[in-house]
N, C-alpha and C positions, 0 to 999 in steps of 0.2 A: 600553591601556585604564586600567591601573593606574599609580599614580605611578613616577617612575623609581625603581629599586632596591626597591620594595615589594611586598609580597606580594599577590597579587589576593584581593579579597574576593568571597565565593560568588557575588554578583550580576554583580561584573566578569567572572567566569569562566563565568557563564552566557551573558553577553552576547557574550563572545569566540566561545564554542561556537556560539552563533547566527550569527554574522556569518559565520564560517568556513565553517557550513553552507551557508549561502546561496553564499559566493563558491566551494565546491568544485562545487556543484551548477550554477551558472552556465557552468562549464567544458564542460559537454554541449553547450552553443551554440557552432557552429562559428565564427559572425560575432562573437561576443565574443571568441574566440581571436584572430581574425584582427584584430579591434580591439586587442588587447593585442599583438600581434606587430608591427602597424604603427606603433603609439605608442612602440616601442623598450623595452618591458618585458622581453621574452625577453633582451635584451641586457644586461640590470643583473644585477650577481652577487649582489647582496642578494634580487632577485625569484626567482631562480633556487634560491638557498637555501631561500626561503621555500615554494615549490613543493614543495621535497623535505621540507620539514618537514609538510606538508600530506599526506603519504603515509601519515600515521597513520590516516587516514579508511578505509582498506583492512582495517583490523581490524574482526572481526566486531560486537565491541561498538559501534564507530562507525557503520559502515556500516549498520547496523540502522535509524539514523536518517534515512538518506536516502531522499526521496521518489522522486528520479533517479537509480539507483544507477549507470545506463550512464556518468555522468559519472565514474567511477572508470577506465573505459577511457581517457579523454581526459586524466585526472590522470597516469596512468602515459605515456600518448605523449608529454606536454609535457616529461617527464624527459630527452627525448632531443633533440639538437641537430637532427636533420634534420627531425624534424616541426614543431620550433619556425619554421624557415625557410620549409617548405613551407607552411606556414598563413599566412603573411603574404599568400601569393597569393590573390586575391580568388576564381579560377576554382575553386581547390582547397576553399575553403571552401563556395563553393555546392554543390560536388560531394558533400561531406558531408552538408550539409543534405537535398540530394535523394535521397541513400541512406537517411538518417534517415526520410524521408517515407515512402518505398517501404516501408520495415520496419515503420511503426506501421500502415500503411493495409492491407497485404497479408499480413502474417505475424502480428503480435502477437495479436490476436483469435484467428486460427486456433490459434497455440500454447495460448492460455489456453482454449480450448474443447476441445481435445484434453487438458490438463489435469484439467479437470472430469471428461472421461469415464474418464481413466487413474485418475483418484483415488475411482472406485468411487462416484459421484455424492455424496460427502461434503459438498462444497461447494454441491450443488444442494440436498441435504436441509437443509443450514444454513440456505440460501437461503428453503425452502419453510417452515421452522419460523418464523423470524423474519417473514416475511410475514404467516403465517397469524394469529400472535399479534398482529400490528400492525393488519392489517384486522379483527380481532375486534372492534376498539376503535369500529368503525362500526357503528351500529344502523339499518340501511336502512329500517325500517318506522316509524321515529321522525322520517325527515324528508323533505323533498321531493326530486324527483330531482334539481335543480339543485345543491341543498346536499349531497346525496350524491356527486354526481360531483366537485363541487370539494373536498370533503374526502377522496375517494378520490385525486385527483390531487396533492393535499398530501401524503398519507401515501406515495405513491410517491415523491415528490421527496426525502422523509426517510429511505425506508427502508433503503438502503445505508449511510446512516450509522451505524446501529445495528449492523452488523459492526464496527464499531472499539470496541464495547463488551466485545468478546469478547479472551479472553487464550489464548495458546498454550501448552498443555500438553505439552512435549517428552517428558516421562515416560512419556505415555499414548499409546495408538493409536486408530485409526477416531475417531469421531465425539467420543469423550471427549477427543481433543486440544483442541477448542474448547470454552471456556466461560467464563462471565462471571466464575468464581470467581478470586481471586488464586492465581497460581502457588505452590507450596510454597518454591521458591526464593526469590521475591520477597516473600514473607510472611516468611520467616527474615531476610532482609536488612532489611527495613522494621522489624523488632522490633529488630533489632542498632542500626540507625539512631536509633531511638527511645529506646534506653538509651544513647546518648552513645557507641556504640562507631564508630571512623571506619572506614566502608565505603568503599573507592574501586573504582567501575566505570568510570573515565575519562571520566564524562559527569555533569553536576550532577544532584542528589537530583530536581531538578523534572521531569526528563527520563526517570526510570526507568520510568513508567507510559505513556510514547508509545507509541502501536501500533508492533510491529516490522513487518520487511518482510512477514512471512507474513500478519499481520493487514491489513496495507495491499493485499496483493494478495488477500484475501478480499474485500475492498470492491470492488476493480477487478473482478472476477470477478463479483460482484452486480449491478455495473453493467451488464456484457456481458449475463448473462442478462436484467436488466430491459430493455434495450433490444431484445432480440431476441424476448421474449416479453410484454412489456407488454399488447398487445392481448389475447393468451391469459388472462393473468390477471385483466383486465377481465371477460372474457367470463366465465370462473369465477365470479367475485365477484358477478356480476349473474344469472347462470342456473344454475350447476352447483355451487355451494360447499354447499349442502343434499343433494347426490346423491353427490358423489365428492371425496374428500379431495385437497386440493392437492398432497400429495406424488405422489399417482399420477396425478394429472390433469398437474402439470407435469414431474415427473422421468421416469416411465415412459412417459406417451403422447407427450412433446413434446422434452425435452433430450435424454433419452437412447433415443428411439425408433430401433430398428433395431439397438440395443446389447445387450450383455449387461447384463440389469438386476437379476442375483442379487445384485449388490453393495447393493442397496436392502434386501433382506431382512437381509443381514447387520449393516448400518447400524441398522436397526429394532430388531435384536435387543439393541443397546445402550442404547435408550432406555429 
């Protein structure tokens, strides 16, 4: 991207980072790997060296920018000649795709649901807080039923995007780990950057505030909860919100029904 022999500008560095990020994530598509193999790329020394260079994405400070971290398994696999030869076969690419679909359909959501329960309802409590604050923007008595229904649907569609506004505070525990306030570490680094101090994190400054894997996971779990309990939330909104708190209605009586809910009291003590 930069002139031959020249030093990359910050804009060129950012563009290279974005291109390499997209390429690395494309490696999780077995048919794309099959395409590269059949076109002879895996037989070129320069391309093999490029794949080795891309291993820097396995470092945590880079991996946090990946939306599809499973691509790192394929990045590691294509470092081996045996895999590069095998993926040239259409049947092998098809088999890997089928295994991916099987995992996504039958295991991913189950694991995420268990993570919610194992995490003592923190994710669900955060979800209920965000949902309550968002839905409170609707004034049921000041609009007709159709407008209220439309606004309710629009709010639910945007609800999980609000999860990306949170930051993960790794130095804290429980519910306090999730907050919209900037972390103390990033606050310090940004102040240094503003004073002209060169701070090298391995990614462009514009990417510093991009949501990490944990927050992206928070959004995904929000979408799972919303997909499973959207009708319950709607019933609560229209008939129960004046009688029962959403947290009790959603967390205790539905998501964690039949499980230990003592965690909710522990989380509430932090509010």
